C-alpha positions as CSV (number, residue, x, y, z in Angstrom):
1,X,-8.7,9.6,-36.7
2,X,-6.9,7.7,-33.9
3,X,-4.0,5.5,-34.7
4,X,-4.0,2.4,-35.6
5,X,-2.3,0.7,-32.4
6,X,1.4,0.0,-32.8
7,X,2.9,-3.1,-32.1
8,X,4.9,-3.8,-28.6
9,X,8.3,-3.5,-29.4
10,X,9.2,-7.8,-28.2
11,X,10.0,-7.9,-24.6
12,X,13.2,-10.4,-23.7
13,X,15.4,-8.7,-21.1
14,X,14.9,-7.3,-18.1
15,X,15.6,-3.8,-19.2
16,X,12.7,-4.4,-21.9
17,X,10.0,-5.9,-19.7
18,X,10.7,-2.5,-17.7
19,X,10.5,0.0,-20.5
20,X,7.8,-1.8,-21.7
21,X,5.9,-1.2,-18.2
22,X,7.3,2.5,-18.0
23,X,5.9,3.1,-21.4
24,X,2.0,2.5,-20.2
25,X,-0.3,5.4,-19.2
26,X,0.5,5.6,-14.9
27,X,-1.9,7.4,-12.5
28,X,0.4,6.8,-10.3
29,X,3.1,9.1,-12.1
30,X,0.1,11.9,-13.8
31,X,-3.1,13.2,-12.6
32,X,-6.4,11.1,-13.5
33,X,-9.0,12.9,-15.8
34,X,-12.5,12.3,-14.4
35,X,-13.1,8.9,-17.2
36,X,-9.6,6.9,-16.9
37,X,-11.2,4.4,-14.5
38,X,-12.7,1.4,-16.0
39,X,-12.9,-2.3,-16.1
40,X,-13.2,-3.2,-19.9
41,X,-9.2,-2.8,-20.6
42,X,-8.5,-5.0,-18.3
43,X,-10.8,-7.2,-18.4
44,X,-9.9,-7.3,-22.7
45,X,-6.2,-7.9,-21.7
46,X,-7.4,-11.1,-19.5
47,X,-9.2,-12.3,-21.6
48,X,-6.5,-12.5,-24.5
49,X,-4.1,-14.1,-21.9
50,X,-6.9,-17.0,-21.1
51,X,-9.1,-15.8,-17.7
52,X,-6.5,-16.0,-15.6
53,X,-7.9,-14.1,-12.7
54,X,-11.0,-16.8,-13.0
55,X,-8.3,-19.7,-11.9
56,X,-7.3,-18.2,-8.4
57,X,-9.4,-17.5,-5.7
58,X,-9.2,-14.1,-4.4
59,X,-9.3,-11.8,-0.4
60,X,-10.5,-8.8,-1.9
61,X,-8.6,-6.1,0.3
62,X,-10.0,-2.2,-0.3
63,X,-9.5,1.1,1.9
64,X,-8.0,4.0,2.5
65,X,-5.1,2.9,5.0
66,X,-4.5,-0.5,5.6
67,X,-4.8,-2.6,3.2
68,X,-1.5,-3.7,2.4
69,X,-0.6,-4.8,5.7
70,X,-4.2,-6.9,5.8
71,X,-3.3,-8.7,2.5
72,X,0.2,-9.4,4.2
73,X,-1.2,-10.2,6.9
74,X,-3.6,-12.5,5.4
75,X,-1.2,-13.8,2.7
76,X,1.7,-15.3,5.7
77,X,-1.0,-17.2,7.7
78,X,-2.7,-18.2,4.9
79,X,1.1,-19.1,3.5
80,X,1.8,-20.8,7.1
81,X,-1.4,-23.2,6.8
82,X,0.0,-24.7,4.0
83,X,-2.3,-23.0,0.6
84,X,0.0,-21.6,-1.7
85,X,-0.3,-17.8,-1.9
86,X,0.2,-15.2,-4.3
87,X,0.2,-11.4,-2.7
88,X,-0.8,-8.5,-5.0
89,X,0.3,-5.0,-3.7
90,X,1.0,-1.8,-5.1
91,X,3.0,1.0,-5.3
92,X,6.9,-0.5,-5.0
93,X,9.5,1.0,-2.9
94,X,12.1,-0.2,-4.7
95,X,11.4,-3.0,-7.3
96,X,8.4,-3.9,-9.3
97,X,8.6,-7.4,-8.5
98,X,7.4,-6.6,-4.8
99,X,3.9,-6.4,-6.2
100,X,3.7,-9.9,-7.0
101,X,5.0,-12.6,-4.4
102,X,4.0,-16.1,-4.3
103,X,4.4,-17.1,-1.0
104,X,6.6,-14.7,0.2
105,X,8.9,-14.5,-2.9
106,X,9.4,-11.7,-5.5
107,X,9.8,-14.5,-9.4
108,X,12.8,-14.7,-10.8
109,X,14.2,-12.8,-13.1
110,X,13.6,-15.2,-16.3
111,X,10.0,-15.3,-14.9
112,X,9.3,-12.3,-14.4
113,X,10.3,-11.2,-18.3
114,X,8.2,-13.7,-19.3
115,X,5.3,-12.7,-17.7
116,X,6.0,-9.1,-19.2
117,X,6.8,-10.6,-22.5
118,X,3.0,-12.9,-22.5
119,X,1.3,-9.6,-21.1
120,X,3.3,-7.1,-23.6
121,X,2.0,-9.5,-26.4
122,X,-1.3,-9.8,-25.2
123,X,-1.8,-6.5,-24.9
124,X,-1.1,-5.9,-28.5
125,X,-3.7,-8.3,-29.6
126,X,-6.4,-6.8,-27.2
127,X,-5.7,-3.2,-28.8
128,X,-5.6,-4.5,-32.2
129,X,-8.8,-5.8,-31.8
130,X,-10.4,-2.6,-30.0
131,X,-8.9,-2.1,-27.1
132,X,-8.2,0.6,-25.2
133,X,-4.3,0.6,-24.4
134,X,-4.4,-1.3,-20.7
135,X,-3.2,1.4,-18.0
136,X,0.4,0.4,-16.5
137,X,-1.8,-0.6,-13.1
138,X,-4.1,-2.8,-15.1
139,X,-1.3,-4.2,-16.9
140,X,0.5,-5.0,-13.1
141,X,-2.5,-6.1,-12.3
142,X,-2.6,-8.8,-15.2
143,X,1.1,-9.3,-14.6
144,X,0.0,-10.7,-11.1
145,X,-3.3,-13.1,-12.1
146,X,-0.8,-14.2,-14.8
147,X,1.9,-15.6,-11.9
148,X,-0.6,-16.7,-9.6
149,X,-2.3,-18.7,-12.2
150,X,0.9,-20.0,-13.5
151,X,2.1,-20.5,-10.0
152,X,-0.6,-22.7,-8.8
153,X,-2.4,-20.6,-6.2
154,X,-4.5,-22.2,-4.1
155,X,-5.8,-18.7,-2.5
156,X,-4.8,-14.7,-4.1
157,X,-4.4,-11.9,-1.4
158,X,-5.4,-8.5,-3.7
159,X,-4.9,-5.0,-2.3
160,X,-7.0,-2.7,-4.1
161,X,-5.1,-0.2,-6.3
162,X,-7.5,3.1,-5.9
163,X,-11.2,3.2,-4.7
164,X,-12.7,-0.4,-6.0
165,X,-15.7,0.1,-8.0
166,X,-13.9,0.4,-11.3
167,X,-10.0,-0.6,-9.7
168,X,-8.3,-2.9,-12.0
169,X,-8.8,-5.4,-9.3
170,X,-11.7,-5.8,-8.9
171,X,-12.5,-8.2,-12.1
172,X,-11.2,-11.1,-9.6
173,X,-13.2,-14.1,-8.1
174,X,-13.2,-13.4,-4.4
175,X,-14.1,-15.6,-1.5
176,X,-14.0,-12.7,0.9
177,X,-13.8,-9.2,0.5
178,X,-12.5,-6.6,3.2
179,X,-12.4,-3.2,3.4
180,X,-10.2,-1.4,5.7
181,X,-11.0,1.9,6.9
182,X,-12.5,5.1,4.8
183,X,-11.1,8.5,4.6
184,X,-11.1,11.8,3.1
185,X,-8.2,10.2,-0.1
186,X,-8.1,10.9,-4.0
187,X,-11.1,12.8,-3.7
188,X,-11.3,14.1,-7.1
189,X,-11.8,10.4,-8.3
190,X,-13.5,9.2,-5.5
191,X,-16.3,11.5,-4.3
192,X,-16.1,14.4,-1.3
193,X,-17.8,12.8,1.7
194,X,-17.2,9.4,3.5
195,X,-20.2,7.6,2.5
196,X,-19.7,8.9,-1.8
197,X,-15.7,7.7,-0.7
198,X,-17.5,4.2,1.1
199,X,-19.6,3.8,-2.2
200,X,-16.5,3.5,-4.7
201,X,-14.9,1.1,-2.0
202,X,-17.7,-1.1,-1.4
203,X,-17.7,-1.7,-5.4
204,X,-16.0,-4.8,-4.7
205,X,-18.7,-6.3,-2.8
206,X,-21.0,-9.3,-4.5
207,X,-23.6,-11.5,-3.9
208,X,-23.4,-14.2,-1.3
209,X,-19.4,-13.2,-0.4
210,X,-18.6,-11.7,3.6
211,X,-17.5,-8.7,3.2
212,X,-15.6,-7.5,6.5
213,X,-15.9,-3.9,7.4
214,X,-12.3,-2.5,10.0
215,X,-13.5,1.0,9.9
216,X,-16.1,1.0,12.9
217,X,-19.0,2.9,13.6
218,X,-20.1,5.9,11.2
219,X,-21.7,7.4,8.2
220,X,-18.6,5.1,6.1
221,X,-19.9,1.6,7.7
222,X,-23.8,2.5,7.6
223,X,-23.0,3.3,3.4
224,X,-21.1,-0.2,3.5
225,X,-23.6,-1.9,5.2
226,X,-26.6,-0.9,3.0
227,X,-24.8,-1.8,0.1
228,X,-24.3,-5.2,1.0
229,X,-27.3,-5.5,1.9
230,X,-29.1,-4.5,-1.7
231,X,-26.1,-6.6,-3.1
232,X,-26.9,-9.5,-1.0
233,X,-22.5,-9.5,0.7
234,X,-22.6,-10.8,3.9
235,X,-21.0,-7.5,6.3
236,X,-19.4,-8.3,8.8
237,X,-18.0,-5.6,10.8
238,X,-15.3,-6.6,13.5
239,X,-14.0,-5.0,16.5
240,X,-11.0,-2.6,15.9
241,X,-9.7,-2.8,19.6
242,X,-8.1,-5.9,18.3
243,X,-8.5,-9.8,17.4
244,X,-10.4,-11.8,19.9
245,X,-11.9,-15.6,20.3
246,X,-10.3,-18.4,18.2
247,X,-7.6,-15.5,16.4
248,X,-6.9,-13.2,20.1
249,X,-3.0,-14.7,20.0
250,X,-2.9,-13.1,16.2
251,X,0.2,-11.0,16.4
252,X,-0.4,-7.2,16.2
253,X,1.8,-5.9,13.3
254,X,4.2,-2.9,14.7
255,X,3.5,0.4,14.4
256,X,1.5,1.7,16.3
257,X,-2.0,1.8,17.7
258,X,-3.9,1.6,14.7
259,X,-2.2,-2.0,13.3
260,X,-4.9,-3.1,16.0
261,X,-7.1,-2.8,13.8
262,X,-5.7,-4.2,10.9
263,X,-5.3,-7.5,12.9
264,X,-8.3,-7.6,13.7
265,X,-9.6,-6.8,10.0
266,X,-6.8,-10.0,9.1
267,X,-8.2,-12.2,11.8
268,X,-12.1,-12.0,10.7
269,X,-10.7,-13.1,7.1
270,X,-9.1,-16.0,8.5
271,X,-12.1,-16.8,10.1
272,X,-14.1,-16.5,6.8
273,X,-11.9,-18.3,5.0
274,X,-12.2,-21.3,7.9
275,X,-16.0,-20.6,8.1
276,X,-16.2,-21.7,4.3
277,X,-14.0,-24.7,4.2
278,X,-10.7,-23.3,3.8
279,X,-8.1,-25.5,6.2
280,X,-7.1,-21.5,8.0
281,X,-6.2,-23.0,11.6
282,X,-5.4,-19.8,13.9
283,X,-2.1,-21.1,15.1
284,X,-0.9,-21.1,11.3
285,X,-1.9,-17.8,11.3
286,X,-0.5,-16.4,14.1
287,X,2.7,-18.5,12.8
288,X,2.6,-16.9,9.4
289,X,1.4,-13.4,10.7
290,X,4.0,-12.8,12.9
291,X,7.1,-12.1,10.1
292,X,4.8,-10.0,8.5
293,X,6.9,-6.9,8.5
294,X,6.3,-4.2,5.8
295,X,9.0,-1.9,4.1
296,X,8.8,2.0,4.6
297,X,5.3,1.2,6.7
298,X,6.2,3.0,10.0
299,X,9.3,1.1,10.4
300,X,11.9,1.5,12.0
301,X,16.1,1.5,12.2
302,X,17.7,1.5,15.6
303,X,20.5,3.4,16.4
304,X,23.7,2.9,15.9
305,X,26.1,2.1,18.6
306,X,29.6,1.9,19.2
307,X,31.9,-0.4,20.6
308,X,30.9,0.3,24.3
309,X,26.6,0.0,23.4
310,X,26.2,3.6,23.5
311,X,23.9,5.4,20.6
312,X,25.8,7.6,18.5
313,X,23.1,8.3,16.1
314,X,19.0,8.9,15.9
315,X,16.3,6.2,16.0
316,X,14.8,6.1,12.1
317,X,11.7,6.1,11.2
318,X,10.0,5.4,7.4
319,X,6.8,5.9,6.7
320,X,5.0,6.3,3.6
321,X,2.3,8.4,5.1
322,X,0.7,10.9,2.7
323,X,-3.1,11.6,3.5
324,X,-4.8,12.3,7.1
325,X,-5.2,9.5,7.9
326,X,-1.9,7.8,7.6
327,X,-0.8,10.4,9.4
328,X,-3.0,10.4,12.0
329,X,-1.6,6.8,12.7
330,X,2.2,7.8,12.4
331,X,0.9,11.3,15.5
332,X,-0.6,8.1,17.5
333,X,2.6,5.9,17.1
334,X,4.6,9.1,18.2
335,X,2.3,9.5,20.8
336,X,2.4,6.0,22.2
337,X,6.2,6.3,21.7
338,X,6.0,9.5,24.3
339,X,4.0,6.8,27.4
340,X,6.3,4.6,26.8
341,X,9.8,6.3,26.9
342,X,11.0,9.4,27.9
343,X,10.9,12.0,24.8
344,X,13.6,12.0,21.9
345,X,16.2,14.6,22.5
346,X,15.4,15.7,19.2
347,X,12.3,14.6,16.7
348,X,13.1,15.8,12.8
349,X,10.9,14.9,10.2
350,X,12.1,15.1,6.5
351,X,8.5,15.5,4.7
352,X,7.4,15.5,1.0
353,X,4.0,15.2,-0.9
354,X,2.1,14.8,-4.2
355,X,0.3,17.5,-5.7
356,X,-3.1,15.3,-5.4
357,X,-2.7,15.0,-1.3
358,X,-3.8,17.4,1.6
359,X,-0.3,18.7,2.8
360,X,-1.9,21.3,4.8
361,X,-4.0,18.0,6.7
362,X,-0.2,16.1,6.8
363,X,1.4,19.2,8.3
364,X,-1.2,20.3,10.5
365,X,-1.1,16.6,12.1
366,X,2.7,15.9,12.4
367,X,3.8,19.1,13.2
368,X,2.5,19.0,16.9
369,X,4.8,16.5,17.5
370,X,8.2,17.3,15.6
371,X,10.8,19.9,16.8
372,X,12.5,20.1,13.4
373,X,10.8,20.1,9.8
374,X,12.9,20.2,6.1
375,X,11.0,20.3,2.9
376,X,11.8,18.3,0.4
377,X,10.9,16.6,-2.5
378,X,11.1,13.1,-4.6
379,X,13.0,13.7,-7.7
380,X,11.7,9.9,-9.8
381,X,7.8,11.2,-9.9
382,X,6.8,14.6,-11.6
383,X,4.1,15.2,-9.2
384,X,6.4,16.4,-6.0
385,X,5.6,19.4,-4.8
386,X,7.8,22.1,-4.6
387,X,9.8,22.2,-1.8
388,X,9.3,25.3,-0.7
389,X,6.0,25.3,-1.6
390,X,5.6,23.1,1.2
391,X,8.0,25.1,3.6
392,X,6.3,28.8,3.2
393,X,2.8,26.7,4.0
394,X,4.3,24.8,7.3
395,X,5.6,28.3,7.9
396,X,2.2,29.5,8.0
397,X,1.3,26.3,10.7
398,X,4.2,26.8,13.2
399,X,6.9,28.7,14.7
400,X,9.1,25.5,15.4
401,X,11.8,25.7,12.5
402,X,11.4,24.9,9.2
403,X,14.0,24.2,6.6
404,X,13.5,23.9,2.5
405,X,16.0,21.5,0.5
406,X,15.3,20.1,-2.7
407,X,17.6,16.9,-2.8
408,X,16.0,14.4,-0.6
409,X,19.6,12.8,0.2
410,X,20.5,16.4,1.6
411,X,17.9,16.8,3.2
412,X,17.7,13.4,5.0
413,X,21.5,13.7,6.0
414,X,20.9,16.8,7.5
415,X,17.9,15.8,9.8
416,X,20.1,12.7,10.5
417,X,22.6,15.2,11.7
418,X,20.5,17.0,13.6
419,X,18.4,14.4,15.6
420,X,21.8,13.0,16.9
421,X,22.1,10.2,19.8
422,X,19.0,9.9,21.8
423,X,16.5,11.2,18.7
424,X,14.3,9.7,16.4
425,X,14.8,11.3,12.2
426,X,11.6,11.0,10.2
427,X,10.9,10.6,6.7
428,X,6.8,10.8,5.4
429,X,4.9,12.3,3.3
430,X,4.8,9.9,0.2
431,X,5.3,6.6,-1.4
432,X,8.0,8.1,-3.6
433,X,10.2,9.6,-0.8
434,X,10.4,6.8,0.9
435,X,11.3,4.7,-2.2
436,X,14.3,7.0,-2.6
437,X,15.6,7.0,0.9
438,X,15.0,3.4,2.1
439,X,18.0,1.9,0.1
440,X,20.5,4.3,1.7
441,X,18.8,3.7,4.9
442,X,19.1,0.0,5.1
443,X,22.2,-0.2,3.8
444,X,23.8,2.4,6.1
445,X,21.9,0.5,9.8
446,X,23.0,-2.7,8.1
447,X,26.5,-1.6,8.2
448,X,26.2,-0.9,11.1
449,X,24.0,-3.5,12.5
């Protein structure tokens, strides 16, 4: 017989809040069983909290790549337009609070502890009543909904975590939905064809709610169009070449050519909001979007310089690219670099990869653009591919130098040293690797600025 649910320990400090969160089953750190994704647990948890997700209208955004960027653009534009706007994204790089911001600000410590305490108590009640234990991501979504409701948000931009149909965010009540792109990722959960993956992601479609499609023509788009017609959701495809019409001045985020499609998708969301009567105007949206910079997403740090302004080290590029589509976007950014300036003296890549990702696809996409590869791992998550296995795979695909260093900090220091002045040092392959490297990179570059 299953054991009775344990009453959660009280949450009074941030350490206790983090302990509660880390005690939840976390599919960002372990494989997802085939039947693990469901909505009943998060619904039971939210019911114990008074259904906060029903009190804040949402813009709901799914997609293989770009959904975090689009959600951030929408939230920044809405805030600049005078709306109080929440933003829910995942995963976080350094602090959990990055996942749930209001008007660009993370909750302070007291607010965060109170939120977690209330969600922990609600989880205890729901589970005592027979609900399955809420996972880490379901708890995260509940924290976001509760924070946005208590903060008096007019609107929330919600990034889907995985898929769409069975994602915990799919209990929201959207006024606009969007799907950015579709490519092969999480195939064990979502399917092995683009049409199957699209079928899971378009599970966010709701009757009468416009669905913006930013991925262009093809198999996935047709599957999404068909499902929208079946559900009664207006289907709104966008031109991935960039924003047009009244929204033509919406800034393109830095990071590469793929950002034009992300900006076009955000512009279409703004237009749908305006059409529905929301006070979002192009000038305000552009002003807000101009400040959007996503940590670890094609994030660049300029080279350090000496007293004469001469570079004494490489430019840095951190990118959480972890699947074929995001690696392709990073490769596109490197091609754009090559077309705009003399080639970097030396391009050195540090790569780590999770076991459920297409490591061969990542390597085939990125290796043509680098001179030097170091395979490493991340240390704070057990899903890393052993670096020696990654290096053996890389050596089968390239004649370029391939190094193996199981210490990510040592691997990064070596790449920076080899890239040198006039070079480019890149870290990519996983959110988890960037989370471990970025604090040190940012601190060093801030000191030298």
